[in-house]
C-alpha positions in Angstrom: 20.1 -7.4 -39.3 22.0 -5.0 -41.5 23.8 -6.2 -44.7 26.9 -4.6 -46.2 27.7 -5.1 -49.9 31.3 -4.5 -50.9 31.3 -2.5 -54.2 34.3 -0.3 -54.3 36.8 -2.3 -56.4 38.4 -1.0 -59.6 37.5 -4.1 -61.6 40.7 -3.9 -63.6 40.5 -7.5 -64.9 37.0 -6.8 -66.3 38.1 -3.9 -68.6 36.8 -2.7 -71.0 33.5 -3.6 -69.4 34.3 -1.6 -66.3 35.4 1.5 -68.1 31.9 2.9 -67.7 30.3 0.7 -65.1 31.6 -0.5 -61.7 31.8 -4.3 -61.6 28.8 -4.9 -59.3 26.6 -3.2 -61.9 27.6 -5.3 -64.8 24.4 -6.9 -66.2 24.0 -10.7 -65.9 20.8 -12.6 -66.6 19.1 -9.3 -67.3 19.9 -7.3 -64.2 22.9 -5.8 -62.4 25.0 -8.3 -60.5 24.6 -6.8 -57.1 20.8 -6.5 -57.5 20.5 -10.3 -56.9 21.9 -9.8 -53.4 19.6 -6.9 -52.6 16.4 -8.6 -53.9 17.1 -12.0 -52.2 18.0 -10.4 -48.9 15.0 -8.1 -49.0 12.7 -11.1 -49.6 14.2 -12.6 -46.4 13.4 -9.4 -44.4 16.7 -7.5 -44.6 15.8 -3.8 -45.0 19.0 -1.9 -44.0 21.9 -2.0 -46.5 25.3 -0.3 -46.4 27.2 -0.1 -49.7 30.8 1.1 -49.9 31.7 2.9 -53.1 34.7 4.4 -54.8 35.4 3.8 -58.5 32.3 5.0 -60.4 30.4 4.9 -57.2 28.0 7.6 -58.5 26.7 5.1 -61.0 25.6 2.8 -58.1 23.9 5.7 -56.3 22.2 6.8 -59.5 20.7 3.3 -59.9 19.8 2.5 -56.3 19.4 5.9 -54.7 18.4 5.6 -51.0 16.7 2.3 -51.7 13.1 3.7 -51.3 12.0 2.5 -54.7 13.3 -1.0 -53.8 11.6 -1.1 -50.5 14.8 -0.9 -48.5 17.1 1.7 -46.9 20.5 2.2 -48.4 23.4 4.2 -46.8 26.7 4.7 -48.6 30.2 4.6 -47.2 32.0 6.7 -49.8 35.8 6.2 -50.3 37.9 8.7 -52.0 40.0 5.8 -53.1 39.4 2.1 -52.5 40.4 1.3 -48.9 40.6 -2.5 -49.4 38.1 -4.7 -47.6 39.4 -4.2 -44.1 39.7 -0.4 -44.4 36.2 -0.3 -46.0 34.7 -2.0 -42.9 36.6 0.2 -40.6 35.3 3.3 -42.2 31.8 1.9 -42.3 31.7 0.9 -38.6 29.6 3.9 -37.5 26.9 2.9 -40.1 27.0 -0.8 -39.1 26.2 -0.4 -35.5 27.1 -2.8 -32.7 25.2 -6.0 -33.8 26.4 -8.8 -36.1 26.0 -7.9 -39.8 25.9 -9.8 -43.0 28.8 -9.0 -45.4 28.6 -9.9 -49.1 31.0 -9.2 -52.0 29.2 -7.3 -54.7 30.9 -9.3 -57.5 29.8 -12.8 -56.6 26.7 -14.6 -57.6 25.3 -17.5 -55.6 22.2 -19.5 -54.6 23.5 -19.8 -51.0 20.5 -19.7 -48.6 21.2 -16.5 -46.8 18.6 -17.4 -44.2 21.2 -19.6 -42.7 23.3 -16.6 -41.7 20.3 -14.5 -40.7 19.2 -17.2 -38.3 22.8 -18.1 -37.2 23.5 -17.4 -33.5 27.2 -16.4 -33.1 28.5 -17.6 -29.7 29.6 -14.7 -27.5 33.3 -15.5 -28.0 33.0 -15.8 -31.8 33.7 -12.8 -34.0 32.5 -14.2 -37.3 31.2 -17.1 -39.3 32.5 -17.5 -42.9 31.0 -19.4 -45.8 33.6 -21.4 -47.7 33.2 -23.1 -51.1 35.1 -25.8 -53.0 38.2 -24.4 -54.7 37.5 -23.1 -58.2 40.1 -23.4 -60.9 41.4 -19.9 -60.4 42.1 -20.6 -56.7 43.2 -24.2 -56.4 45.0 -23.8 -53.1 42.1 -22.3 -51.3 42.0 -19.7 -48.5 41.0 -21.4 -45.3 40.4 -24.9 -43.8 37.8 -26.1 -41.4 38.2 -28.2 -38.3 35.2 -29.0 -36.1 33.4 -25.9 -37.3 36.3 -23.5 -36.7 38.6 -21.8 -39.3 42.2 -22.7 -39.7 44.8 -21.5 -42.2 44.8 -23.8 -45.2 48.4 -24.7 -44.5 47.5 -26.4 -41.2 45.6 -29.3 -42.9 45.6 -31.1 -46.2 42.2 -29.7 -47.5 41.7 -26.0 -48.0 38.6 -24.2 -49.3 37.9 -20.8 -50.8 36.3 -17.9 -49.0 33.0 -17.2 -50.8 32.9 -13.5 -49.9 29.9 -14.2 -47.7 30.1 -13.9 -43.9 28.4 -13.0 -40.7 30.6 -10.7 -38.7 30.7 -8.8 -35.4 31.9 -5.2 -35.8 34.5 -6.0 -33.1 36.4 -8.2 -35.6 37.5 -4.9 -37.2 37.2 -2.6 -34.3 39.4 -4.7 -32.0 41.9 -5.8 -34.7 45.4 -4.9 -33.4 46.8 -3.7 -36.7 43.8 -1.8 -38.1 44.6 1.3 -40.2 43.0 3.3 -42.9 43.7 0.8 -45.7 44.2 -3.0 -45.1 42.7 -6.3 -46.3 40.1 -8.1 -44.3 42.2 -11.3 -44.5 44.5 -9.7 -41.9 41.7 -9.5 -39.3 40.7 -13.0 -40.3 44.2 -14.2 -39.6 44.1 -12.7 -36.1 40.7 -14.2 -35.5 41.9 -17.6 -36.5 44.9 -17.3 -34.2 42.5 -16.6 -31.3 40.1 -19.3 -32.4 37.3 -16.8 -32.8 36.1 -17.6 -36.3 33.8 -20.4 -37.3 32.8 -21.5 -40.8 30.8 -23.8 -43.0 31.3 -25.4 -46.5 28.7 -24.6 -49.1 28.7 -26.8 -52.2 25.9 -25.2 -54.2 26.1 -22.5 -57.0 28.8 -19.9 -56.5 30.5 -17.7 -59.1 33.3 -15.2 -58.6 32.9 -12.8 -61.5 36.6 -12.0 -61.9 36.9 -12.1 -65.7 34.7 -11.3 -68.7 34.6 -14.9 -69.6 33.1 -15.9 -66.2 30.6 -13.1 -66.6 29.5 -14.3 -70.0 29.3 -17.9 -68.8 27.0 -16.9 -65.9 24.9 -14.7 -68.1 24.4 -17.6 -70.5 23.4 -19.9 -67.6 20.9 -17.5 -66.1 19.4 -16.5 -69.4 19.0 -20.1 -70.4 17.6 -21.0 -67.0 
């Protein structure tokens, strides 16, 4: 199975830390943030990675290269400007192939057991399986809800959860999205998938950090360094 890591964001809220480094390369616990994903997935047998880049993308390529030194293969989907998450996947479709792939945000840290998704069998009618987490303080309302294993909009039930940035997706989720265009957010395709009852999900209650501010980065760094 291939894995795609989203790494093209501008990281505006992380400035001045991101003035010279893209957010996925910010060091935490002694290594670049996105390296945790690559190392853990490699240990589980994932060898093919696609990374989208834009802002300071050359820094990512300088560090990771083609992945040979890491024991993996890395291909880059280079964006002249960030295409948002949906546009990023649309551009990367030729690299992703036809089979389900693992999608991970490059700016999250988690101990989620990725083998769950690597072993997960998507039903033929299902276009994706999303990992949700309890709502952090910065997203009290949440993004989606769950009902009998399927995703709903969080306005349809009392309890909503936050999308972790981790999912198993079929390329058709993007390729068949009716409003696909060069630049659009992935949540639009999710909304269409929910309307068609084609997205499943699960709730994970372990460690998950969205590194959206310097304070969160520092807190995670202190945790990993101490641990």
